[in-house]
N, C-alpha and C positions, 0 to 999 in steps of 0.2 A: 285504360291508358297503357300504352306500350312502354315497358321498362326493360333494362338489361336482364333483370331476373326473369321476366315473363318470356323474353326471347330465348334465354338460356334454357328455360323449361321446355320450350318448343324444340330446341336443338337436341335435348336428351330424348324427347319423344321420337324425333326423327332417327336418332341413333338406334332406338329400340325397334323401329320399323325396319331399318336396314338389317338389324341383327336377326330378323325373322327370315331373311333370304339366305338359305343355306342348302348345301348339297346333302346334308345329313339331318334327319329329323330330331335326333337326340342331342345335337350340339351344333355350334356355329362353325361351319367350314365353308369357305368361299374362295375357290381357286380361280386363277386367271382364265378368262374366256369360257366360262361355264354359264348355264342358264341362270343361276342366282346372280351372277355379275350383270346379266342382261336386265334382271329385275331392278337391281341397284341403280344401274345407269338410267333406267326409265324414271325412277323416283327422283333421282338427283336432277335429271333434266327438267322435270316439272318444277322443282324448287328453285332451280336457277332461273327459269323463265319467269316465275312469280317474283323473283328478285330484280327483274328488269334486264336480264342478260340474254343475249343471243347464245345459242348452244349448238355445239357440234361434237361429233365423235370422230376421232382421228383414225388413222390406218391401223393402229395397234389396239385400239379399244379404249384409250383415255377419253373421258368426258370432259369437255372444256366449255366454261361459260365466260362470256366477255361482256364487260360493262364499259361502254365507250367513254372517252375523255371529253373535256369541254372544248377541244379543238381538234381538227382533223389530223394534223401531223404529229400528234403527241406520241410519246413512248409508252411502254407498257410495264406495269408492275405485276408480278405473279404471286399468287397465293395457292395453297392446296396441300394435299396429302394423298394417301392411297385408300382404295375402297375394297381391296381383297383382304383375306385373313389367313392366319395359320389354322391348323386343325384344332377344334375344341377351343375356339377363341373367345375373347371378350368383345364387347360391342363398340369400344371407343378408340382402340388403336387404329388410327388412320381416319375413319369417318368423322371423328370429332373435329379434326382440323379442316376437313372439307366443308362440313356443315357450319362451323363457326365463320369461315370465310364467306360463305353464301349469305349468312345472316348479317354480316357486316356490310356487304354490298346492298342487301335489302334495305338496311337503314338509310344508306345514301339515296337509294332509289325512292323511298317513301318521302324523303325530304326534297326530292327532285334536285339533288346535289351532284354535280359532276366535278371531277378533279382534273388537274392539269396533266394527268396520265390516265391511260386506260388500265383496267384491272382484268386480269384473266384468272379464273379459279380452275385449278386442275384437280380432277378426281382420277388419280393414276390407276391404271388397270392392273398393275401388279407391283408390289414392293417386297412381299414376303418370299417369293420364289417357291411356293409350296408345290406347284404342279410340275415345273420343269427344273427345279433346283438351280434356277438362275434368278437371283433377286433383282429388283429395280427395273423390270422390263419396261414399264410405262415411262419412267423418267429417263432411262437410258435411250429410248427411242427419241424423246424430246431433245435430249442433249446431243444426239447424234453419235453415241458411243456404243450402241448395241452391236455386238459382233454377229455378222451374217450367219456363221456356222450354227448358232443357237437355233435357228429356224428349223433345222433338220433333227433336232433333239426330240425323242419321243417321251410321252408320259407313261405312267404305269399301264395304261391300256393300249400303248403302241401308237397313239395319236401324236403326230409331230406338231410342233409349235406352229409351223406353217399352216397345217390343216386347221388347227384350232382357231387361229386368227381369222382365216377365211370363213369358217363356219359361224364365227361370232359377228361377221359382217364387216370385218376389216380387210385389208389388202396387204399381204406380206411382201408383195412386189413393189409397193410404193411407200415403204416405211420412211424413206427420205423426206416425204412430205410432212412427217411429224416434227421435224427438226425446227426449232425456233431460231430466228435470226438474232444473234447476239447484239447487234447494233441497235435493235429496237427495244432492248430491255433495260430497266432500271434496277431490278433486283428480284429476289424471291424470299418470301417469309412463310414458314410452316408452323402452325400451332399443333401441338402433339402432347398427349399425356406423357408424364415424365418416365414411366416404366421403372421407377426406382423410388426409394423411401426418403430422399433428402428433403424435399419440400414438406412432406407430412411431418417429419421430425422437427423441422424448423417452424412449423405452423404457419406456412406461407402459401397462398393460393397459386401463385405463378412464379416462374423464374426464367431468366434469360440463359441461353445456351452459349457457352464460350467456344466449344469445339466438339466435333464428332470424332471420337477416338479411333485410332487405327485398329485394324482387324486382320487376322490371318485365319483361314480355315484349311485344315489338312485332313486327308484320309490316311490312316496308318493301318497297315496290314501285317499281322504276325502269322507266319506260315510254319507249322510244325509237321507232325505226322499223326494222322488219326490211327487209333488202335482200339482193341477190345478193352473195355473198362475192367474186366476181371482177370485178364491173362498177362498184361504188360506190367512188370514190376515198376514201382515208383521211380527207382533210380535209372531206369532205361527209357523213360517217357520223354517225348518232345511235345509238350502240352502248350499249344498256342495261347489258350485262354489264361493259363497261369502267368505266362510272360506278360500278356496284355494287362492282367489284373494288377500286377506289381507296378507296371508302367503307369497305370491310372493313379495309383496311390502316390507315386513319385511326382507326378504332375501336380496333384493337389498340394503336396508338401512344398514344392518349389514355388507355386503361385502364392501360397500363404507367406512366404519369406520375402516376396518382392512387392514393395508398396505400389499401389495403383494398378497392379496386374490382375486380370481375371482370366481363368482358363477353365473350359468346360468340355467334358466328354459326354455328349448328349445322345449319341447313337452307337450301338454295338451290335454286330451280327456274328453268330457263331456257326461254323460249319464242321461236321454235318448237323449238329444240333440235336443229337439224340442222347438220352440219359445214360445209355450204356456204351457210349463211344467217347474216347479221349478227343477233345477238340483239336482238329487239324488245322483250322484256319480261323482267324478272328480279324474282322475289320472294324475299326472304330473311327469316329469323328473327333477332331480336336479343334476347338474354337478358342483363340487366344487374342486378347485385346489389351491395349495400353495407349495412353495419350501421346507417348514419346515413340516415334517410329524407330529410332535407333535402338532403344531399349527393347522394343517389341521384337525387332529382328534378332537381337542378341539372345533373347530368351527362347525364341523359336529354334534357333540353332542349338541351344542347350537341350531343349526338349528332344530334338532329333538325335543328338548324341546319346542322350539317356536311353532312347528307344533302341538304338543300335547296340549299346553296351548291354542292355537287358536281353536282347535277342541272342547275343553271343554267349552270355552267361547261361541262358536257358537252352542253348543249342537249337534255336529256331531261326528262321530268316525273317527279315522285316523290310517292307517297302514304305517309303514316305512320299506322299504326293500332296503338294500344295494345290488346292482347288479354288481358293479365293484370296485376294489380297487387296486391302484398301488402306491407304495411308490416312493418318489423322488429318482433319480438315478444320481450319480455323474459321469461325463465323466472321463476317465483315464488321469491322470496328464501328463504322459509322452507323450502320443499321442497328447494331447492338446499342449504341448510344441513344438512338431514337426510341428503341424499345424500353430501355431503362428509364428514360425521361417520361415515357407514357405510363409506366408502372408507378413512378413517383407521383405523377399527377393524379393517380387514383388513390393516393394516400397509402400506398403499400410499400413495404420494405423491399429493396431490391436484393435478390440473391442470384449469383452467377454460378453456373455449374456445367461440367462437360456432360456430353451424352455418351453413355456406354453402349447404346444401341445404334445401329445404322438407320439412316433415314433417306428419303428421296432428296432431301436438302443436300446431302453429300454429292449426289449425282448432278443436281442442278447447279452446283458450284462450278461445273465445267462451263456453264453458260453465262452465269451472272453472279454478282455478289449475293450472298444468302445469309439469313438469320433464322433463328428458331425461338419460339416461346413455349416453355413447358407449362403444363397444367398439373396440379397436384392430383395424385390418384391414390386410392385406398391401399394403404400398406405397401405401396410401390408394386402392387400385383399387376402383371400384364401377361398376355398370351395365355389367358386363363379366364373361364367364365365369371370368376369373382371380380374381374376388372371393374372399377367403379370410380365415378367422379361426383363431386358435389355441384349442385346447380349454382350455388353461390360462387364457386370457383370459375365455372364456365362463364358466368356473368362478368366476372373480373377480366377474364381472358378476352371476351368480346369487346369490352370497353377499352382495354389496352390496345387491341388490334385496331380499333377505330381511331383512337388518338394517334397511334403510330402512323396510320395512313394520312391523317389530316396534317400531322407535323411534316411528313414527307411532301405533301402537297404544298404547304406553305413555303418550304425550301425551294421547290420547283418554281413557284410563282415569283420568288424574289431573286432567283439565280440570274 
């Protein structure tokens, strides 16, 4: 007998299979438009077809399954998540949402049940931005907000995005065909692991997302003067790394004083990078996030002022470049209400929380109302091979998503 638990177990098996498709043998790394992504799309295509969907791959490499409605002129509701990964990734960030959506459609298909709207499941070709340092390529193409100049950006091997798309079987010259018609859409819902510890600490399997918090990413470069480590006196040095190091500590201290703020310096490069040379140039990344856009902007301005003051004090130069900006995005209240009701119907306590991570849902919000359902993950660990979910929690998420769609269908029939 098919049960939500048995289906959830199959979902986790499928996640494990996709997790074996990697560019690196020792860890899971799956970048945009690479051979492992081709393997993933092939497997997902098969599962979509088995779930009763017609399947196509669009011009950028998104894989899309469509389950038709009970009448010809019906609108469409979108489900999905991404199929690429970070380097040394876990198996569930992204694929869990795609595979849960496919499983939900399969339940409808096995019951020969059609809804008053079509369902499209998207497996987005890129969300993490690992290859070209431009996140959300798949959903940006669908939303029609992908900047054309990104197509000429090279990866570490000098392969432009344009070339990669063409090699993958897509067409960089017809990306406009990826864009969905807003007038055809009812909404978008994404199932995703929480990537944080709130649900586990609350001992709750799933939660509804209230908003995706705002984010800024900067590249900060301190430029001093390289010199001999043995001959330049300490009081005459212009050490770029010392200035950068003090700035890093100040950022952490400031973030700890500001409720709801997170700030991360995850990359740093030192030039010339020799043990016997005073660092002449240091470039670091700064990722700052907060749910309130005004507070986020204010803090980023304070961080920039701190960097300039530190550079002046240490007698080095500094450049500040903002490379990414996303405002906070509220999830649709009506879709959230339907999700909350579906959770309650499962006998679960409802918890609402913001997402500190970015998601394709934020980009799809350009097209249509969106909502997200979080699934509890082990210790909140993500972007890490230790990433893990419980089969029982996935079963709850599957049942909640199914009830959510059926409630939406009931509304459409009585509208």
